[in-house]
C-alpha positions in Angstrom: 8.5 15.2 10.2 10.8 12.8 8.6 10.2 9.8 6.4 12.7 7.3 4.9 12.4 4.2 2.8 14.7 1.2 2.8 15.3 -1.6 0.3 14.3 -5.2 0.8 16.5 -8.2 0.4 16.3 -9.9 -3.0 14.4 -13.1 -1.9 11.6 -10.9 -0.3 11.3 -8.4 -3.1 8.5 -10.4 -4.9 6.4 -9.8 -1.8 7.6 -6.5 -0.2 8.0 -3.1 -1.9 10.0 -1.6 0.9 10.5 -0.8 4.6 10.0 2.7 5.9 10.5 4.8 9.0 8.2 7.7 9.8 8.8 10.2 12.7 7.1 13.2 13.8 9.3 15.4 16.2 8.3 15.6 19.8 8.1 19.4 19.7 5.5 19.6 17.0 2.3 21.4 18.0 -0.8 19.1 18.0 -1.6 16.3 15.7 -0.5 16.4 12.1 -3.1 15.6 9.4 -1.9 13.5 6.4 -3.7 12.6 3.3 -2.7 9.1 1.9 -3.3 7.9 -1.6 -4.5 4.5 -2.6 -1.5 3.1 -4.4 -2.3 -0.6 -4.5 -0.4 -1.8 -1.5 -1.0 -3.0 2.1 1.0 -1.6 5.1 2.0 -3.7 8.1 2.8 -0.9 10.7 4.4 -1.1 14.1 4.0 1.8 16.4 7.4 1.7 18.1 6.8 4.0 21.1 4.0 4.7 23.6 2.8 8.0 22.0 -0.9 7.7 20.6 0.5 7.8 17.1 -2.3 7.9 14.6 -6.1 8.0 14.0 -7.9 7.1 10.8 -10.7 9.3 9.7 -13.7 6.9 9.2 -17.4 7.1 9.1 -17.4 10.7 10.1 -15.2 10.3 13.1 -11.6 9.4 14.2 -10.6 5.7 14.8 -7.5 5.1 16.7 -5.1 2.4 15.4 -3.7 -0.6 17.1 -0.1 -1.0 18.2 0.6 -3.5 15.4 -1.8 -3.2 12.4 -2.5 -3.5 8.8 -3.6 -0.6 6.7 -5.6 -2.3 4.1 -6.0 -1.9 0.4 -7.9 1.4 -0.3 -9.7 2.5 -3.3 -9.8 6.2 -2.1 -7.7 8.8 -0.4 -7.8 8.6 3.4 -6.8 11.0 6.1 -4.7 10.2 9.2 -3.7 12.3 12.3 -0.3 11.7 13.6 0.7 12.8 17.1 4.0 14.5 18.1 6.7 12.0 19.2 5.2 9.2 17.0 7.7 6.7 15.5 6.3 4.2 13.1 8.0 1.3 11.2 6.2 0.1 8.2 6.5 -3.0 5.8 4.9 -2.2 2.4 3.3 -5.3 1.1 2.2 -6.2 -2.5 -1.5 -7.0 -2.0 -1.2 -10.6 -2.9 1.5 -11.1 -0.3 -1.2 -11.3 2.3 -2.3 -14.7 1.0 1.2 -15.7 0.3 2.8 -14.8 3.6 0.0 -14.6 6.0 -2.7 -17.0 4.6 -5.7 -14.6 4.6 -7.1 -12.7 1.6 -6.8 -9.0 0.9 -10.6 -9.0 0.8 -10.6 -8.9 4.6 -8.8 -5.6 4.5 -10.5 -3.6 1.8 -10.7 0.0 3.0 -10.2 -0.8 6.6 -7.5 -1.0 9.3 -7.0 -4.4 11.0 -5.4 -5.4 14.4 -2.4 -7.6 13.2 -2.3 -9.4 16.6 -5.9 -10.6 16.3 -5.5 -11.6 12.6 -2.2 -13.5 13.0 -0.4 -15.8 15.5 1.6 -14.7 18.5 4.7 -14.3 16.3 3.5 -10.9 15.1 3.4 -9.5 18.6 6.8 -10.8 19.4 8.1 -9.1 16.2 6.4 -5.8 17.1 7.9 -5.9 20.6 11.3 -6.6 19.4 11.1 -3.8 16.9 9.9 -1.4 19.6 13.0 -2.0 21.5 15.3 -1.1 18.6 16.9 2.3 18.3 17.7 2.4 14.6 16.2 1.3 11.2 18.8 -1.2 10.4 18.0 -3.2 13.6 14.2 -3.0 12.9 14.7 -4.3 9.3 16.8 -7.2 10.5 14.1 -8.2 12.9 11.3 -7.8 10.2 13.3 -9.8 7.6 13.9 -12.7 10.0 10.2 -12.8 10.8 9.2 -12.6 7.1 11.8 -15.1 5.8 10.4 -17.6 8.4 7.0 -17.2 6.9 8.4 -17.3 3.4 9.9 -20.7 3.9 6.5 -22.3 4.5 4.8 -21.1 1.3 4.4 -22.1 -2.3 2.4 -19.8 -4.6 4.0 -20.7 -8.0 0.5 -21.9 -9.2 -1.6 -19.4 -7.5 -3.5 -17.6 -10.3 -4.4 -14.5 -8.1 -0.8 -14.1 -7.2 0.2 -14.4 -10.9 -2.5 -12.1 -12.2 -1.5 -9.3 -9.7 2.2 -9.6 -10.7 1.3 -9.7 -14.4 -0.8 -6.5 -14.1 2.0 -4.6 -12.3 4.7 -6.0 -14.7 2.7 -4.6 -17.6 1.9 -1.5 -15.8 -1.8 -2.3 -16.4 -1.2 -2.2 -20.1 -2.8 -5.6 -20.3 -6.4 -6.2 -21.1 -8.5 -8.4 -18.9 -9.1 -10.7 -21.9 -5.3 -11.0 -22.3 -4.8 -11.7 -18.7 -7.5 -14.3 -18.6 -5.9 -16.0 -21.7 -2.5 -15.9 -20.1 -3.7 -17.5 -17.0 -5.9 -20.1 -19.0 -9.1 -19.1 -17.1 -12.3 -17.6 -18.3 -13.0 -13.9 -17.5 -15.9 -14.9 -15.1 -13.6 -17.1 -13.3 -11.0 -14.5 -13.0 -13.6 -12.1 -11.7 -14.5 -14.6 -9.0 -10.9 -15.1 -8.1 -10.4 -11.5 -7.5 -13.7 -11.0 -5.7 -12.7 -13.9 -3.3 -9.2 -12.8 -2.8 -9.1 -9.1 -3.1 -12.8 -8.1 -2.5 -13.0 -6.4 -5.8 -12.7 -7.2 -9.5 -9.5 -7.3 -11.6 -10.5 -4.0 -13.4 -10.5 -2.1 -10.2 -7.1 -3.3 -9.2 -6.0 -2.5 -12.8 -7.2 1.1 -12.5 -5.4 1.5 -9.1 -2.1 0.2 -10.7 -2.6 2.6 -13.8 -3.2 5.5 -11.3 -0.1 4.5 -9.3 2.1 4.5 -12.4 0.9 7.9 -13.4 1.3 9.3 -9.9 4.8 7.9 -9.8 5.7 9.7 -13.0 4.4 12.9 -11.4 6.2 12.1 -8.2 9.6 11.6 -10.0 9.3 15.0 -11.6 9.1 13.7 -15.2 8.5 16.5 -17.7 5.5 14.7 -19.4 2.5 16.2 -21.0 -0.9 15.0 -19.8 -1.3 13.1 -23.0 2.0 11.2 -22.3 0.8 10.5 -18.8 -2.6 9.3 -20.1 -1.5 7.0 -22.9 1.9 5.9 -21.4 0.1 4.6 -18.4 -2.6 2.5 -20.2 -5.6 5.0 -20.0 -7.9 4.8 -23.0 -8.2 8.7 -23.2 -7.6 11.8 -21.0 -11.2 11.8 -19.8 -10.7 8.4 -18.2 -7.3 9.6 -16.8 -9.0 12.6 -15.2 -11.9 10.6 -14.0 -9.7 8.1 -12.1 -7.4 10.8 -10.8 -10.4 12.7 -9.3 -11.8 9.4 -7.8 -8.6 8.3 -6.2 -7.5 11.8 -5.0 -10.5 14.0 -4.9 -8.8 16.4 -7.2 -8.0 17.0 -11.0 -4.5 16.2 -12.1 -3.9 20.0 -12.5 -5.2 20.7 -8.9 -3.1 17.9 -7.5 0.2 19.1 -8.9 -0.5 22.8 -8.1 -1.4 22.1 -4.4 1.2 23.0 -1.9 0.3 20.4 0.7 1.9 17.0 -0.3 0.0 13.7 -0.3 1.6 10.5 1.0 2.0 7.6 -1.3 -0.4 5.2 0.4 -1.0 5.0 4.1 1.7 6.9 6.1 4.5 7.7 3.6 5.5 11.2 3.2 6.4 12.7 -0.1 6.6 16.2 -1.8 5.7 17.0 -5.2 
């Protein structure tokens, strides 16, 4: 199994975290299970070959994904099965980018997978077909960037409070109170709550918790030699009990169990990473 991430052009960086390419060798035996963490992003994924690439465990069974699909914003760990020979190209989107680039709210993709071709215009199908005909990542990225830049040219989100709120929470690594966030945006806390419910399908505190967890996870991922207290207070948790509670909620394990486990989790949807 191989997984690589690729950088995004400067103009798209406010909207896209990275591109990635994920392959499971043809000679692998059976489906490979992959646990995927909720790290506050949305994935636009293109299956680039004809293999039945992946299934999402949902409602007690396995749900097959579409050829081009969105893996939505999750607030819990999910499990995927990936078939031998699968090749997937992904675009990792910041959650507010759905409204900025695609004109529909994150709320429509909370804890679900959505068929991109049914959600968007014919351009997404054409992009998927072009990427499927590529033989290397740079060619796939060039097609994706052309498509995204075309969409970018038609937007204006400078005054969108939801977009601004998401960016502020990430910029401060969630070390920003909801009261301070409301004051910065010149809106009341109840209005901010309504904005998030409408756009994200959840409140600002939930997204803030996901951002905090993501920051702590990345510290662990990068192998930083930090004490649990440093991970707790350095990432905006009020105390270690809240840190452990959120870690268990998002991963199903305590931080100690998570680090000790030999099987790696993926950082959101289909990314592969070893601790």
